[in-house]
C-alpha positions as CSV (number, residue, x, y, z in Angstrom):
1,M,3.0,-3.1,-1.4
2,K,1.5,-4.6,-4.5
3,E,-1.5,-6.0,-2.6
4,L,-2.0,-2.8,-0.8
5,L,-2.1,-0.7,-4.0
6,E,-4.3,-3.2,-5.7
7,T,-6.8,-3.3,-2.8
8,L,-7.0,0.5,-2.6
9,A,-7.4,0.9,-6.4
10,K,-10.2,-1.7,-6.6
11,A,-12.1,0.2,-4.0
12,L,-12.0,3.4,-6.1
13,V,-12.9,2.1,-9.6
14,D,-16.1,0.9,-11.3
15,K,-14.4,-2.1,-13.0
16,P,-12.3,-3.7,-10.2
17,E,-11.7,-6.8,-12.3
18,E,-9.5,-4.7,-14.7
19,V,-7.2,-3.5,-12.0
20,N,-3.7,-4.9,-12.3
21,V,-0.4,-4.0,-10.6
22,S,2.9,-4.9,-12.1
23,V,6.1,-4.6,-10.2
24,V,9.6,-3.7,-11.4
25,E,12.2,-4.1,-8.7
26,G,15.6,-2.4,-8.6
27,D,18.3,-2.5,-6.0
28,K,17.0,0.3,-3.8
29,S,13.6,1.1,-5.5
30,V,10.4,-0.5,-6.6
31,I,8.2,0.7,-9.4
32,L,4.6,-0.2,-9.2
33,Q,2.6,0.2,-12.4
34,L,-1.1,0.5,-11.8
35,H,-3.2,-0.5,-14.8
36,V,-6.9,0.4,-14.7
37,A,-9.7,0.6,-17.3
38,Q,-9.6,3.7,-19.5
39,D,-12.9,4.9,-18.0
40,D,-11.5,4.7,-14.4
41,I,-8.3,6.6,-14.8
42,G,-10.0,9.9,-13.7
43,K,-11.2,8.2,-10.5
44,V,-7.8,6.9,-9.6
45,I,-6.1,10.3,-10.3
46,G,-8.8,12.5,-8.7
47,K,-9.2,16.2,-8.9
48,Q,-5.9,17.9,-9.3
49,G,-4.2,14.5,-8.6
50,R,-5.2,14.4,-5.0
51,I,-6.2,10.7,-4.9
52,A,-3.0,9.8,-6.9
53,K,-0.9,11.7,-4.3
54,A,-2.6,10.0,-1.4
55,L,-2.0,6.5,-3.0
56,R,1.7,7.4,-3.5
57,V,2.0,8.6,0.1
58,I,0.5,5.4,1.5
59,V,2.7,3.1,-0.8
60,K,5.8,5.1,0.1
61,A,5.1,4.7,3.8
62,S,4.7,1.0,3.3
63,A,7.9,0.8,1.3
64,T,9.9,2.7,3.9
65,K,9.3,-0.3,6.3
66,S,11.2,-2.6,3.9
67,G,14.0,0.0,3.3
68,K,13.1,0.7,-0.3
69,K,11.8,3.7,-2.3
70,A,8.5,3.2,-4.1
71,I,7.3,4.9,-7.2
72,V,3.7,4.5,-8.4
73,E,2.9,5.0,-12.0
74,I,-0.7,5.1,-13.3
75,V,-1.1,3.6,-16.8
76,D,-4.1,2.6,-18.9
């Protein structure tokens, strides 16, 4: 899941070297914190949050395979 989110985010931003994903694991859930450059936050969120929603859907689908719930947080 971490690699998937990182790959998708790097394709969206202007500064892919500043993309970093940190993982906080719980018993039944995983929190993925997506760190991007300040200038790229708008590109990752998209208009009305459409890109962020799409990223969350893809990661949730991937997490369902492993039987966990995934939460994606976008931070700068």
